[in-house]
C-alpha positions in Angstrom: 46.0 38.9 68.0 48.7 41.1 69.0 49.0 42.6 72.5 48.4 46.4 72.2 50.0 48.5 74.5 51.5 52.4 75.0 54.5 53.3 77.0 56.5 56.2 77.6 60.2 56.0 76.1 62.4 56.4 73.2 61.7 54.2 70.2 65.4 53.8 69.3 66.0 51.7 72.3 62.9 49.3 71.7 64.0 45.9 71.4 61.3 44.7 68.8 61.7 43.4 65.5 60.9 46.4 63.5 60.3 50.0 64.7 58.2 52.3 62.7 59.9 55.7 61.4 57.4 58.8 61.0 59.5 59.8 58.0 59.2 62.4 55.4 58.5 61.5 51.5 62.3 62.0 50.9 63.5 58.9 53.4 66.8 60.8 53.8 66.1 62.1 57.4 64.7 64.8 58.8 63.8 66.2 62.7 61.9 64.8 65.5 61.6 60.8 65.5 62.8 60.6 62.0 66.3 62.4 63.0 66.4 60.4 66.1 66.3 57.2 64.4 68.6 58.1 61.6 71.1 59.5 64.3 71.0 56.3 66.3 70.9 53.9 63.6 74.0 55.3 62.1 75.0 55.9 58.6 74.0 52.2 57.2 70.5 53.8 57.3 70.8 56.7 55.4 72.6 54.6 52.7 69.7 52.0 52.4 67.4 54.8 52.3 69.2 56.4 49.5 69.1 53.0 47.8 65.1 52.5 48.2 65.0 56.1 46.4 67.4 55.2 43.4 66.0 51.7 42.9 62.4 51.5 44.1 61.0 55.2 45.1 62.7 57.9 42.6 59.8 60.4 43.4 60.0 59.5 47.4 57.5 57.5 49.7 53.8 58.7 49.0 51.9 59.7 51.9 50.4 56.9 53.9 52.5 54.3 52.3 55.4 52.5 53.9 58.7 50.8 53.1 61.2 48.7 54.9 64.9 49.1 55.4 67.5 47.3 57.7 67.9 49.1 60.8 71.7 50.1 61.1 72.9 50.3 65.0 69.5 50.0 66.2 68.5 47.3 68.3 65.4 46.5 65.9 66.2 44.4 62.7 63.8 46.7 60.4 62.8 50.2 60.2 59.4 50.4 58.7 59.5 54.2 57.1 55.7 55.6 56.7 54.9 59.3 55.8 51.7 60.3 57.6 49.8 63.2 56.4 50.9 66.8 57.1 48.0 68.7 58.8 50.0 72.0 58.4 50.1 71.4 54.6 46.5 70.5 54.0 46.4 66.9 54.4 43.7 66.6 56.8 42.3 63.0 55.7 42.1 60.6 58.4 42.1 57.7 56.0 45.9 59.0 55.2 46.8 58.3 58.8 45.2 55.1 59.3 47.0 53.8 56.1 50.4 55.1 57.5 49.4 52.7 60.5 48.1 49.6 58.3 50.9 49.8 55.6 53.5 49.8 58.0 51.9 46.6 59.6 51.5 45.0 56.3 55.3 45.8 55.8 56.3 44.6 58.9 54.5 41.5 58.1 56.1 40.9 54.8 59.5 41.1 56.3 58.6 38.7 58.9 58.2 40.9 62.0 56.3 39.6 65.3 56.8 42.8 67.2 56.6 46.3 66.3 56.8 49.7 67.8 54.9 52.6 66.8 55.7 56.5 67.3 52.7 58.9 67.4 53.0 59.6 63.6 51.8 62.8 62.4 51.3 64.1 66.1 54.5 66.2 66.2 55.3 69.2 63.7 52.9 67.7 61.1 50.1 69.2 63.4 47.8 66.6 64.0 45.9 66.5 67.5 47.5 63.5 69.7 44.0 62.1 70.9 42.9 62.0 66.9 46.1 60.4 66.1 45.8 57.9 69.1 42.4 57.1 68.5 42.8 56.6 64.4 46.3 54.6 65.3 44.5 52.1 68.0 41.3 51.8 65.5 43.5 50.9 62.2 45.8 48.6 64.2 42.9 46.9 66.1 40.9 46.3 62.6 44.1 45.5 60.7 43.9 41.6 59.6 47.9 41.8 60.1 47.2 42.2 64.1 46.1 38.8 64.0 49.6 37.4 63.1 51.6 39.8 65.1 52.6 39.1 68.8 53.1 42.7 70.1 52.2 46.1 68.9 53.7 48.8 70.9 53.1 52.3 71.0 56.3 54.2 72.2 55.3 57.8 72.9 57.8 60.7 74.0 55.9 62.5 76.2 53.2 62.1 79.0 50.6 63.6 77.5 50.8 61.7 74.4 51.1 58.7 76.2 47.8 59.4 78.1 45.9 59.7 74.9 47.2 56.5 73.7 46.3 54.7 77.1 42.6 56.2 76.6 42.3 55.1 73.2 43.7 51.6 74.2 41.2 51.9 77.1 38.1 52.7 75.3 39.0 49.5 73.1 39.1 47.6 76.0 35.7 48.5 76.9 34.1 47.6 73.6 
């Protein structure tokens, strides 16, 4: 079973096999984590995302799904792009958020990743409560069969308050 941990930091600097991008369905960059990953990865990431859109996902990546690309100039080998639900747009189903995490793990496993770093998908501009995101993310990760094959799943959180929510969720897991 993978070791699950939460740290405060910059996901673009993570030295893991794959980082997860909280993308929008266009895969063409955006704000927040998505924009930071695209800026740090350089133009190669955008080129790969455009190719994915052209060849595999002409209508964009659906909410709750995931797809892998190379990582450009990032220290990781792959970027796993996932689209979390946007609560501000009325997407309030926790199953969609859980799917963003589990599908990301499945795609990471498919490409051969053994270490994965996640941001708090949907906790930023998509309006989900960070505590709810943490509980759903930790539970989805813990119960995914893929987690058995991974070495490490690291939640990399930008702010101290979101980090504390993830640490609390991980602590609750340890108490079970």
